[in-house]
N, C-alpha and C positions, 0 to 999 in steps of 0.2 A: 090889114098890119103886118108889117114886116117878120115883129117881134113875137108873132102868135104860135108860129111854132114852137118856139122854144118853151113857153107855157104849155103848151099841150103836151110838151114830151116830158116838162118836169112832173104834171098832173098825170101823166103814166107812169115816171119812174115813184112817182110819192104811193101809187096806185098799190104797187110790186109791195111784196111784203117787210122786205128789208126796208123800204120808204126813203123818200126823197123829200124834205120839207120846205115849205115856201117860206121867206123871212119879207121883214118888211120895206128894207129896202134893195128888194131885188137880187140878192148875191149869188144865189143860186142858181139864176138865170144869167147874169153875166159869167159862171163858170159854165155852163151849157153851152152859151158863143164860143168859149175859149176854147172847148174840145169837138164842135161839132160845127161844122157850115150849116147855112139853112137847107142844103140841099139833102146832108146827112141828115140833118135834126127831123128831117119829114120821114125821109123812110124807116129811121127808128120808129116814127109813131107809128108806123104800120106793120110794125113786128110781133108777135107774141111771145109767151113765156113759154114755148115749145117747139125745138127743132123742128124746120121744114126747109124745103131745095128751093131755090130761087124760082122754080119753077109752081112750085104748090103756094109761093107766095104768091106771086104773080095769078096764078088762077084762082086765090083768094082773094086778092085786091084789086085787079083787071088792071095792074101796073104791066109795062113792059118788061116780060123775062127776060129780053137780054140787057136792057136795063140794070137790072138788077142784078145780072151774074155779073155785071162790071162795079156795082155798087157795093154790092154783098161781101164779097174779099176784099174789097181796099178799106172800108168800114174796121171790119175780123181784126186785120194786121194794124189797125190805128186803135185797137183796144176799143172801141165805141159797141161791139155788139160780140155775143159767142159766136165763134165759127171754127167748125171740125171738121175733118176727113173723115170718113169712116168708110172701108171699101171702096172707095173712088167716088161715094158721093159727098158732096159737098153741102153741109147743111146749117142750118143758121138761127139763131134764135136772141130775142130781145135781152141786154143786160142788167141787171141792179146795178145800182150806184155803189153798193158794198155790198159784197164783195163782186168787183168786176169792172166798172168804165174806171172807176178812182184810180186802184190797183194798176191797172193795163195803161197807165198815162207815164208810167215810170220812166219810160225812154220819150217822151214827149216833153216833159216838165220843164217848166222855166219861173223865173222869179214870180213874173206875174199871176200864174196860176197857183205855185204856191204860196204866198199870199193870200189869193183866195180861198184857197181851200184851208189855211191854218184856223182863220178868223170864223168862215165855218163852219169848223169843226168843233169850235170849242164855243162859241156863241149859239148857231144852232144845232145844226146836227148831231153834235157829240150828245148833247143834253139829253136829248128825245131818242136817239138809236143807242145808247150804251143803259137807256133806264128801260128799257121794251125784251120781252121774253118773248122764245126763249135766246140766249146772248147766241151768237154768232159763231164764234170759237171756244173750242173747250181745249184746256191747259193736258198737254199728255207729258205725264213724268220721266224723269232720267229712268228707262228701264234697268240700268244695272244697279240702281238703288231702291226698285222693288223688290220686299221679302221675297225671297223665294219660292215659301211654302204658299203666296197668294195664287189666287187664281185670277188670271189675267183677263179679260175681256177684250178681244181682236182691236174694238177702239180706242183703247185706253194702251195698246202697245204700240210703241214707233217701230219698232222692228215689223211688226203686223203690216201697218199700213205700208212701208217698205217694199216686204215679202209679195204682198198681194196685187202688187201693180207690175204694167209690164212694160211701162215706159216711164223716164223719170227725165227730171228738168231743173235747173236751177236757174236762177235770173236775182238781179237788185232788188232789195228791201226797198221799198217804196216808202215806208214810212224813214228809214235812212239818207233817202234819197232827198226827201223832202228838207229834212235838216241839214244838210251838206249843204244844198242849196242856199238857207238861209244861214250858212255860218255856225250851225249849233251841233256838228255831227257828232259822234261820241267815238270810242277808239276802236270800237267791236265792228268785227266785218260785216262787209255788205251784200256780195255776192252770197247769200244765204236763205234767199224764202224758194222753197221747192214744190214743183207740180209733180201730179201723180199722175195718171192713166193706165186704166183695163186694157187698152187700145196700145200694139206694139207699133213701135216706129213714131209714134204719135208726134212727136213732137222737131222731127226731122221737116226743115224748112219752119218750122213754127215761130209766130210775131215776137213771142216772149223768151227771154233765157238763152237755153244754149241746152243740147242734149247730153244726159250725163249717163255712165251705168249703173248699174245697182252697186258696185262697190265702192262706186264715187259718192252716189247718194250717203252710203254710210259713211264716208268720209266728210260728206257734207253736216252729216249730225254729229259727230264727233267735233268737229271747229266750231261749232255752236255751243255743244256744252262746253269744251273747254274755254270758251269766252266769256261763260255765265251768261247763255242767252237763254228765252224759255222756248219750250215747244210748245207749238198748238197747232190743232185743226179745225174742221168743220165741224157743229157740236151736232153732231149725228152720229148714230151706229154704222152705217152704211155709206158707201158712196164717197169718199175720201176723194179729195184731187189735188189737194198743196196741205204743206206744211210750213207756216209760219215759224220763224227762228227770232223771236226780239229782243228786246230789252226794254226796262222800265222808263227809260228817258227818250227814246224815239216813236218804238210801238204807238199806234194812236189806239187799239186797244187799251194797253197797261197805262198809258197817259188817260186815258177815262177813268180809271182808277184814280192812278196818283194824284192827278191837277182837278178832273172834275168829282173827286171822293164818290164815281160810284162804282158798286163793287158788283154790280149785276150786270157791267159792262162785257165781265167773260164769266164761261162756267168754268169752275174749279176740276180737278182730277180728285177720281175719286181716292186721293191718299192725303196722308198730312203727315206735316215734321215733327218730331216727338225731340226732345231734348231729355239726353241722363244725367242728372244735375248731380253724378256721384262722378264723371267723367269729365265733364266742361268745363274749361279751366275760363272763361268769357274770352277769349283769346280775340274775337270780334270778326273771325274770318267769314263768319257765316252772311253777318250783316253786312259786309262787301259787296256778298255773290247775290242778297235779296234783292229783287226786282220790284217788289212791292212796298211803299213807305210804310213805314209803323208796323209791319209786322212783326218782326225781330225788336227784342229791348234788350239792352245788357246789362244786367245787377253781377252780382256775385257769381249769376248762371247767366245764359244766353236764354231769355223765355219767349216759345215761339206764339204768338196768338192766335186768334179764331179766325182771323182775315188771310191765312196763309191759304196760296191758292193750289199748293201740292206739286210742283215741278220737281223738286230733287235737288235742285243749286246747290241748295245749302248744305244736303249732306255728305256731297263728294268735293265740299268745303272744307269741311270739316278736319283739322290734321289730329285728331283724337279720336276719333268715329265717336263721337258723342252724341249724334242727330243719327236718324234711323228714319224711315217713312213706315207710316202704319197706316194698314187701309180703313176707312171711315167704316163707322156702324152703320147697314141698309137706312134708319131713316136721316142718315145726314147725306146720303148720297142722291146727287140733283138728278132728275128726269132728264133723259136722254133723246131727245126725239129718232125714229130709225131711220129717215134717211130725208134727203131735202123736200121732197113732196111733203111728209110732216110736218116738217119743219116749216115750210111754207104756211103750213094750213094754219100751227099751233103761233104763228105769228102773226099773222093775219087775224086770227080770231084776239089775240091780245091787242090787235091797232083798233078792230073794230072795222077792218077793211076787206070783208067779205068781196065786197065787188072785183077782190083781184083775179074772179075766175074767169069774169071777163075776157082776161088775157090769155086763156088755156083756151079759148074755143076756137 
């Protein structure tokens, strides 16, 4: 059966901690057929969740190494798998659907794929993915709004994420690209998604985005903050390789909160906004900047509810400085996995998918 390879790939992607659930009408299979040829899907089913060279994969699977040396770079450049070059060695591994295959289709998207992704996200994938723990992304507050006396952990400092990298890149936001194709894009900037790497010159000739300097990376962050976009990165303490800057109307994660009502879709920052009622004039500037529906209510003063994600956008918007960021007490700070390995383990435990370890062998 020709379709068998797509079902096998679906099952492998769903075995991964991130998941890729089946649907009654096979929509997830149609999406895979749009992204992968049968030949590409077959190669992906032979891959593992750990980096290896084409030669190592050939030795493990019995496949022709010359064939893999042709296919793997091609698939990496199409955003179907992970592919990096370290010290001249090209290495590859299986990518999850999110964060991975989906985001890397940003430059290959058309209306047919977008329509399928929108339906899958809101009818099937989103309700499952956003309700599972740990969340994929964590909010990083606007750093200048954090109280000076606070002790900031590196993972909650946007400047630390930039400074700890040795290569930076910026590309189009897949969420805004999707909305643009649907004719529903907001007026916020599109080229604001950032990639980070601890390897120098990582993004020279890379298939996604364009390489930028550290100074340009800071400029992208400022543009995002000025435009009212929320900073988010991987929900880990170490190993950050991207910074998402997005809005409540386009971002898949924030739409999970706003449209599906799943507050667990993202991990909040370790801060929350607090209003000084004596200073607040109830002008509504904070309400206009907030990217989560229903968090701020206006009466005689602004009232910020418990669902605040701690991004700091309302603080920078307030013309009378009536809002400040306050660090949460320890009892209300959410657990953050150490790295991707621990995130995978925790997520797999939550899903009851310990069999993902088969993909690490």
